[in-house]
N, C-alpha and C positions, 0 to 999 in steps of 0.2 A: 716651917711653914711660912709661904708668902700669903701677905693680906694685903686686900687694896682697900684704900679708904678713899671717898669720895666727899669733896667738900659741901657743904651746904650753904645753897642760895637763897636770898632774900627776895628776889624778884626774878623774872625769865630772861631780864635784860644782861643780868650778870652772869647767869648760866651761858647764855650766847657769847659772851666775850671770853668766858673762860675756854669754852669749847674752840673757839676761833683760835686763840692763842697757843693752844696745846693739840695743834696739829688741823684743826677743822679747817685753817686757810687751804689748805693743800686741795680739799674737794672744792673749796670756794673758786680757786684759781682754775682748776680744770674745767669747772662748768663755765667759767667765761672764757677759756681758750676755746672750748668747744663751740660756744655761742658765735665768738668772733670769726673761727673759721669757717661756721656755717654762713655768716653773713658775707664773708669774703667770696666764697664760692658762688653764693648766690648773685653777687654784683659782677663778678668777670662772665659768668655764663648768660647774664642777661645783656650785658654788652655784646658777648660773641653772637647772641641770637640776633640781636639788634642789626648787625651788619650783613645778615643774609638776605639777599632779595629773592623774591618767589615769583612764580607765575603759574597763572590757572589754565589748564588744559581741557576744553572739551573734546570728547571722542565721539565722533558720529560710528554708529556701528553698521556694518554692512547690512545689506537687506536678506541676501541670499546666505546667512551664516550658518555653516555645515559645522562649525567648529564646536567640540565639547569643552568643557571647563577646565580641561586637561591643558587647552591652550594657555587659559589665563594661569593655571599654576605655573608653567613655563615661564609667563611674565613675570608674576611674583618672584620667582627665582632669580631671573635676571635684577629684578628690583633691589635684592638683597646686597648687590655690588656696591651700595652705597655704605657698606658697613666699613669701619677703619678703628684700627686700635691706636689711639693717640700714645704718645711718649709722654714722660714726666712734664716736661716743660709745656707740652700742648695742654695739658689736662690742669695744671696748678697756676700757669702762668696766663695763658690765653682763655682759659675757662671752655676747651672744646666740650661740646655736646653733639652726641651722635645724630646724624642728620635724620629728618623725618619726612614722611610723605603723606597726603592727605587724600585718600580715596573716597570719593563721595558719589552719591546716587541722590538726585535733586529733582521734585517735581513742581512746577509753578504754574498754577492753574491747569494741571492735568496733562502738562507737556513735559515729558522725562528725559532727563540728560546724564550721562555719564560724565564726571569730571575726575581730573588730578591737579592736585596742587603740588608743585614740587619746586624745591631750590632751582634757580636758573642755570647754573653749571651741572645740573643733572639734566636738562631738558633733552638733550641729544639722546642719552641713555635711554630715557624713558619713552621718546618717539620709537628709537630702534626697537626695543622690545617689544613695542605693540605692533609694528610694522612687520616686523619678522613674523608674528602669529597671523596677523590680520592685514594682509598687503592692499586690501581696498579699503581700508577705514580711512577717515578723515580726521585729522587733530588739527584744531585750531586754538589761538590764543584768545580766551574772553574776559570779560569785565567780571569782577568779584561781586558776585551776586549778594553775598552776607553783609556788604557793607551797605547796602540800601536799606537795612533793618536798622533802627536806630536802637540801642540798648537802654530805653527809658521806659520804666514802669512804675504806677499804670500809665496806660498810653489810651487814648482818647479814640484812636483809629483802630487799632488791631488788638487781639490778644495772642497769648502764646502759652505753649505747653512744652516743657523740653524735661530731659533727664540723660544722665550718663547711664550707660548698660554695663552690667556687670557679669560675671559668670554665676551660674548656680552654685557649683562646687568648686573643688580644688582645680588650679589651670591645668594640671598635667591630665584630667580627663579631657578628650575630645568632644567636639560637638559631631552631630552626624554630616558626614560629606558626601559630595555627590557621587561617589560610585555606589551608596546605597540605593542612589535613585536611577540604576542602571539595570535593566534585567539581563540576567546572566544568560539567558539563552536568545531571545529576540533582540538583544542589545539595543532595546528602545529605551530612551533616557526621557524621564519625567522631571521637567526642569522645577527646581524647588523656589526658583526666582518668579515662576510664573504669577502666582498668587500676589506676590509681592509688588511687581511690575502693574498687575491688574488692580491692586488697592491703589496705587500712586496714581494711576490714570484715571480713577473716578472723581478725584476732586473737582470742585467747581472754581470757577474764576474768583480771585479773592482768596484763595487757600493756597497754602505752600506747605510741604514736606520735605525735611532734608534730613538724609543719613549718612553720617560720617566717620570712617575709620581712619585714625590717625596713626601709622604704622612707622616702627623705626627696628632696625634688626637688633636682636638680641645681642647685648655685649658679650656674653659668656655663655658656658654650657650649664650654668647652675640651674636651670629648670630642668635640664635633660636628666642631671643626675638625681633631682626629686623624681622623676618620672620612674627611673630606674628603681627607687627605693620602695615607692608604692607598687609597683610590679611584683616586688621580691615578697612583700607581704603578702600579696593577694595570692601568689602561689605557694607560700609557705616556706621558702627559701631558708635554710638554716643559717643563721647570723645576719638576716635581715634587720631584726629588730635590735640594732646597736643601739646602746644608752651613753649619754654623757658622762664625764668624771663625777660632775655634780649628783646625776642621777644615781650612779653606783655608790655614792658617800651616803646619801640619803636611805639607800636601800640596805646599807651594811647590816643593820640590826637584825632585818627580816630574813637576809641571806645567811647570816650565822644560825639562827633558828631552823631555818630549812634545811641546813648543811646538817646539824646535829640531829634531825628528825631521819633524814636518809641516812646517815651512820649508823643509826639505831636500828631502822626497819631493813636496811641491806644485808645485816647478820641473818635474814629470815630466808634469805634466796643464796643460791649457788652463784659465785662470781662469773662462772661461765653463762648462765643462764642470762643475767643482766648485760654481759658483754655481747651475746649473739643478738638480744633484743635490739640493742642499740645499733646493730649492723644491719639489722631487718628494715628498719625505718629508712624510707626513701628521701633523697635529699631536698625533695620539694613534692608538692601535692598537685603539680600542674595536670598530670593524667587522671586526677580524680577531681577535678573541678567542675563545678555545675556549668552548663552550656553558657548561662548568661555572663557569668565570671570570667568565662574564656573569651569570651567577646570582648569584655572590656580589657582584659589584660591583651589582647591583638590589638585594640584600638589605641591603648595607650603606648604600645610598642610602635605603632605606625606614626603616632604624632611625635614622639621623640626623635623620630629616624629622620624627619625632613626639616628644613630651614624654618626658623622660627622669626617671629615679628612681635616687639613690645606692642600693644595695641590699647588705644584709647577711644573708646566709641561713643558717640553722642547722637541722640535723636529728638529734633525738634520740629514740632507743627505750630505754624502762623496760620492766623484767619481773620480776617476783616471781623468788627463787631457781629454784625448781622449774618455772616457766613461761618462763624466759628463753630465747630462740632466735635465733640470729645469722642465720638464713638469712631473717628478715624484713627486714633491711638491705639483703640482696641482692635481695630483691623490691622494696623502695623504689627502689634504684638503677636495677633494671631498667625500672621505670615510668618514671623520669626521662631514660633513655635515650633515648626516644621524641623527645625535643626535640634530640636531638644530630645533626647533620649532619658528615659526614668534612671536608667544604670550609668549614664553619662553625663554629659554637660549640655549646657544651655545658657539662654540670656534671660536677664530680669534687670528692671530698672534700679539703680542704686537708692536705696532709702533715703539716704542723706543728699543726693544730688538729684531730686526729683520735684517738680512744682506742684506739692500737693500742699494743702492746708494744714497747718499745726497749730497746737492747743495756745502756745503763747504769743501774742502779737501775730496773729495768721496772716494778714495782709501784707505788713511788712516784711516778714521773713519770707512769704512767697514772691515778693516783688523783686527781694534781692537774689533770691534763687534764679529766678528768670534773667536777671542781668549776668550773674556768674556763669551761667551755662551760655547765653546768647554770645559773651564776650570769650568764653573758651573755644566756642565754634568758630567764630569768626578769626580767632589768630590761630586756629589749627593748633592748640596747644596739647602737646602730650605730657606738661606736668601739671597744670591745674585740675583742681578737681581730685578725685579719688585715685586710687592706685591704678596702674596699668595691669594687664594681663597679658598672656603669651596664647597667640594663634600661629599654626605653622601654615605653610603657601598653599596647602591642601584645602584646609578649612577657609582662608581666605577667598581662596578661588571658588569655594562654595557658595559663599556670600555675595559676592561681588564678581559677576561676569557678563557677558553679552548675550542676549536672549538667544536661544538656539531657533533652529527654522520653524518648530513647532509651536513656538510662543508666539500669540498674535496680539500683542498688547500694541494698539494702532498707533500711540501718541509717543512712543519711543523715537528720538531721533535717530535717523538712518542716514547713512549717505545717498545722493540722489543716482549718482552713477558710478561705473566702475573707474578706478583709477589706470590710466594706460602707460606704457613704458614709451619712450623716445624711440625712433628707430636707430640701428645700429649706423655709427659714423655720420651723424647728421652734422652738417656744416654748422658751427657756432662763431666763426668770424669770417677775416678776409681769406678765403682759399684760393683766390683767382690765381696766384702763381703756381698753384699745383694741378690745374686743370690743362689735359691735352690740348693742343693747337686745333684750331677750327678745321675741319675737312674741306676742301676746295669744292666749289658747287661747280657742276659741268656748264658748258654754255648753252647746250640743248638739253631740257629736263627729259627724262625717260618717260614713255607712254605708259597708259595703264597695262599692268603685267609685263612690262617688258623687264629685264635684268640688266639692260646695256645700253649706253647713249644712242639716240637717233643719228644716224650718219647726215653728213650735210649733202647737197646736189652735187652730180657729177660736173666735172669742168670743162669735158667735151661735148656737152650736150647742143644740136643745133638751134639756132636761134632765127633762123629767117627760111 
């Protein structure tokens, strides 16, 4: 029989030394190596990001916009072209980070502007995607409005409320999207952004509302696989609830007891009856699902069937001390509630990234959160703050699209005139050598209505 004896220690330090010399150093070295690798990756990725140059583009929407959000869905699908799979050298030597775009909707004093911040090398792609769907839109480079606000709190001039938005439930569940606002018979579209734009257009001078969606293409299909797992569980598909090896080991005693019970009770039934019962069981319960569960299953299937983006959302409200009105925040979240379904997903402020008072050192911690949120917004960071979540192109188009013709928000920046195309074969340089020779002008100009030159006087007329 093998027996184990452990030494007796007079103090904790002796115990730690003994553990370290008898194999504990392996765990310490592993933890040190893991931390060093994390610091190395953080350093090279920060260096990689610092070399990227960005440009902020303002999009002036067409006045007579008859396009539905489907056009913007195509734009986001085009944006997914920034996706790239790096090789090992690019990832671990250069610090490659998936490119990101910042899709923004901003109102300053009630004037609303659509904005996109993009790396300079993707500017042509962004403009081409927009012009392909909206030929009469106007895109111009503008100064970054976020840098005008100093991230210093408390501030004597203005106050701020900010939060990172997160999803209510699992990210594989979709939000309500624009097809749900379109009547199936009349094809009438009730734009969900109408109330959002109306709310943003009602603020006064000295107030600002910023809504930001930082998006980057999902690097893999892991989120889609999780969606399939949820679908299989909802429809009761056999084999959907697969467990890990650790779960099997922990459940082994219970499984043995269950097996013994089944062996004992199975003798009371004929084997043929048991086999027939197993054959009669359907492979899934899809046809027996409740209507609301069926809708959820179809919605999840819709979400995972389209291109996805990793998303970081921030909402900021700024106002001068005498104009600051917290009811603006409730109005914005009320507009965003339109996208929420009780059986599906929606948005809520992240409790750990929201400028709310806390119990311990409330003012200091609130001011610190204001700085963090404002800096994260200004840098358009998709790694600062809380974890990202996945939205597909249809969901993004529902949240950020140009107002349709029926939306009458008066202060949305729009184009003043249609963009015209130049005439075909318009000369652009010195083309005189290609012009035909000038026609010879007759000595006597033809009279009105005449098609031939006027003849001269006869030579034999009498003169005396």
